[in-house]
N, C-alpha and C positions, 0 to 999 in steps of 0.2 A: 491469496495463496502465499504471499511473502510479506515479511514485516517491512514497515517503512522505517528506514534508518535515518531519515532526515527530519524527524521531529514530531510526526504524527504518532500518537500513542497506540500503535498496534502491538500486540504481544509477539513473542517470537513464533517462528513457524510451527512448532509443535503444539501451540495453543490455538491455531487458526483452523476453524471447522473445514473450510474449503480445501485446505492442504492435507487433511487427514481423513476425511470421510467422503464417500461417494455422494453424488447428487441425490440418489434414492435414500441413503441413510440420513442425510440432512432433511429431506422432505418428511420422512417418518418422524424424526425428532421434533420438527416444527408442527407436526400433525396437520400438514397441508395436503390439499387434494392434488396439487401439482407444484412443481418447482422447476424453473428454467433460468439459465443465465443468458444475458446479452453477450454477444461476442465482443472482443476488444474493438474490432473494426466497427461494429454497430454502435458502441458507446461513443467512439470518436466521431463517427459520421453524424450522430445526433447533435453534436455541438456545432457542426458547421466549420470547425477549425481543423487545420492540418495536424496529423499525428505527432509531428515534431513539437507541437505546443504543449504536450503533456508528458508528465512523468508516469510511466506505466509499470514501474518496478514492483509495486505490490501485486500486480497481475502476472508479470512475466519474469520477474527476478533479474531483469536487465537494468542495473543501477547506473544512472548517467554520470555519477561522480563516485570515485572510489571511496570506500569507508573501511574502518578497522572494526571487524566484528567483535573484537575483545573490548571495545569501548561502547557501552550502551548508555541510554539516557540516564539510568540511575547513577552510574559512575559520574557522569557530567553534573547531574543535579547535586550530588554530595560534594563534589569538588567546588562547585560554585556556592554551596551553602543555601541554595534556594531552588524551588522547582523551576525547571526549564520551561519556557513557553513554546507551545507548538508553533512552528514556523512554516510548516508545509515543506514541500520539496524545494531544493535550491534552484537558482537560475542556471540555465545552460545556454551558452552562446549569447545571442542578443535577444532572444525571445524568452518571456517568462514561462516557467513550467507551471501548469495548472494541475490540480488533483482531480481525478475522476472518482 
C-alpha cells in the first residue's frame, strides 16, 4: 500500500497495485480464481514475535522514523555516485525491525 522509504526498492504509491486497485480488479488482472490478503495481525501472529518487532509502514503508512519525501533513493544514489544497497528498515529502540 505504501512505499518503503528505508531502502527497499518499492515504487512510489501511485505505482503500487494494492494502493490503486480493488482486490477484485487485482484478481482479474492476475487471472486468478480467488485472491485474499492476510491481515496485518495475522502476518505478525504467524511469526510468533510481537508487533513492535516489525516495521509495518509499507502496509499502514505509519513510518517509525521521520523521512523527507523530497529525498528519494535516486537522489541519494546520484549523490553517492553509486547504487545504494537495500538495507531494510531502520532499527527502532532496542529491538531490530524486521520486514514482513
